C-alpha positions in Angstrom: 100.6 98.8 69.8 99.2 101.6 72.0 99.1 99.4 75.2 102.5 98.0 74.4 104.1 101.6 74.4 102.4 102.4 77.8 103.9 99.2 79.0 107.3 99.9 77.8 107.2 103.4 79.3 106.1 102.1 82.7 108.8 99.3 82.7 111.4 101.8 81.8 110.3 104.3 84.5 110.3 101.5 87.1 114.0 100.6 86.3 115.0 104.1 86.3 113.2 105.3 89.4 114.8 102.2 91.1 118.2 102.9 89.7 118.4 106.8 89.9 115.5 108.0 91.9 112.6 110.3 90.9 114.1 113.7 90.9 117.0 113.0 88.5 115.1 110.9 86.1 113.5 113.0 83.3 110.6 112.3 81.0 113.2 112.2 77.9 115.3 109.7 79.8 112.3 107.6 80.3 111.1 107.9 76.6 114.7 107.0 75.4 115.0 103.9 77.6 111.4 102.7 76.5 112.2 103.3 72.9 108.9 105.4 72.7 108.9 109.1 71.6 108.7 111.7 74.4 105.5 112.9 73.2 103.9 109.5 73.6 104.6 109.8 77.3 101.9 112.6 77.6 99.4 110.5 75.7 99.4 108.1 78.6 100.2 110.2 81.7 99.2 113.7 82.5 102.5 114.4 84.6 105.6 112.6 86.1 103.7 112.7 89.3 100.9 110.7 88.0 103.4 108.4 86.3 105.3 107.7 89.5 102.0 106.5 91.1 101.5 104.1 88.2 105.1 102.8 88.7 104.6 102.4 92.5 101.3 100.4 92.0 103.3 98.0 89.6 105.9 97.7 92.4 103.2 96.9 94.9 101.8 94.1 92.6 105.2 92.6 92.2 106.1 92.7 95.7 102.9 91.4 96.7 103.2 88.4 94.5 106.6 87.8 95.7 105.6 88.0 99.3 102.6 85.9 98.8 104.7 83.1 97.1 107.7 83.2 99.6 106.5 84.5 102.9 102.8 83.3 103.0 102.9 80.1 100.9 106.4 79.2 100.8 108.1 75.9 102.1 108.8 75.5 105.9 107.2 76.9 109.1 105.8 80.4 109.1 108.8 81.6 111.2 111.2 79.7 109.1 109.8 81.6 105.9 110.1 85.0 107.5 113.8 84.2 108.6 114.4 83.0 105.1 112.9 86.0 103.4 115.2 88.5 105.6 118.3 86.3 104.9 117.6 86.4 101.2 117.0 90.1 101.0 120.2 90.7 103.2 122.2 88.4 100.7 120.7 90.2 97.7 121.6 93.6 99.0 125.1 93.0 99.4 126.0 90.2 96.9 123.7 91.4 94.1 123.9 95.1 94.8 120.2 95.4 95.5 118.7 98.8 95.4 116.4 98.0 98.2 112.7 98.6 98.3 111.4 101.1 95.4 108.7 102.3 97.7 111.1 103.0 100.6 113.5 104.8 98.1 110.9 107.0 96.9 109.4 107.8 100.4 112.7 109.4 101.0 112.3 111.6 97.9 108.6 112.2 97.8 106.7 111.5 101.0 106.6 115.2 102.0 105.2 116.3 98.7 101.7 115.4 99.7 98.8 114.7 97.3 98.5 111.8 95.2 102.0 110.6 95.5 101.9 110.5 99.3 98.6 108.8 99.2 99.9 106.3 96.7 103.1 105.7 98.9 101.0 105.1 101.9 98.6 102.7 100.2 101.6 100.7 98.9 103.4 100.5 102.2 100.2 99.5 104.0 99.5 96.7 101.4 103.1 95.3 101.8 102.9 95.7 105.6 99.8 93.4 105.7 102.0 90.6 104.5 104.0 90.8 107.6 100.9 91.1 109.8 99.7 87.8 108.1 103.0 86.2 108.7 102.8 87.0 112.4 99.5 85.5 112.7 100.5 82.4 110.7 103.6 82.2 113.2 100.9 82.4 116.0 98.6 79.8 114.7 101.6 77.5 114.1 102.3 77.8 117.9 105.8 79.3 117.2 105.0 82.4 119.3 102.5 83.6 121.8 99.0 84.6 120.7 99.3 87.3 123.3 101.8 89.2 121.0 99.9 92.0 118.9 100.1 90.8 115.4 99.2 94.1 113.9 101.9 96.1 115.8 104.3 93.4 115.4 103.8 93.1 111.6 104.2 97.0 111.5 107.4 96.6 113.5 108.9 94.0 111.3 108.0 96.0 108.0 109.2 99.5 109.3 112.2 97.8 111.1 113.4 96.1 108.0 113.0 99.5 106.0 115.1 101.3 108.6 117.8 98.5 108.7 118.0 98.7 104.8 118.5 102.5 105.0 121.2 102.3 107.6 122.9 99.5 105.7 122.9 101.6 102.7 124.4 104.5 104.8 127.2 102.4 106.3 127.7 99.8 103.5 127.6 97.1 106.2 125.4 94.4 106.9 125.4 95.2 110.5 122.1 96.9 110.8 120.4 93.7 109.1 122.1 91.4 111.8 121.0 93.8 114.6 117.4 93.8 113.4 117.2 90.0 112.9 118.9 89.2 116.2 116.3 91.3 118.0 113.4 90.0 116.0 114.3 86.3 116.2 116.1 86.4 119.5 113.4 88.5 121.5 110.3 89.5 119.6 109.4 86.4 118.0 110.8 83.8 120.4 
């Protein structure tokens, strides 16, 4: 039961941080949503800061599995998989009212705090960015783009650019930032 309570708390925090953010989500709210007494939270975590790092690592694990399955191993050519990924996320963002990237959302709130959370955010973002670097290399190996393109920088651009497009789409309520990003990526960068 002890492990199950920890799992319930982490899942509740994962959902609440996604929906509301870090600052406005309290420990009592997490405990209530998990169905576990508030005091139990402190049996597993020393602080909310430590807890958010655990939630971020869970997010990285889930996103890594998703990216491996859909971007690295999915159907179609490497370039087609990348295009499909961005199209799926764009559609989910507006049709399913996606909340975007949890790590990106928490960066906006917590990246300037330093310490463990900043280090965890950096690690999570680097881990996720590596999938885009691998995708660029796979596109190169498939002969779909030039091998002269720097895969490391291009993968970083794809990851960071998508994060920026998502932020702008949230601010404007429009899919235009996604279209601008994908038009540039597939019309010029990866042609």
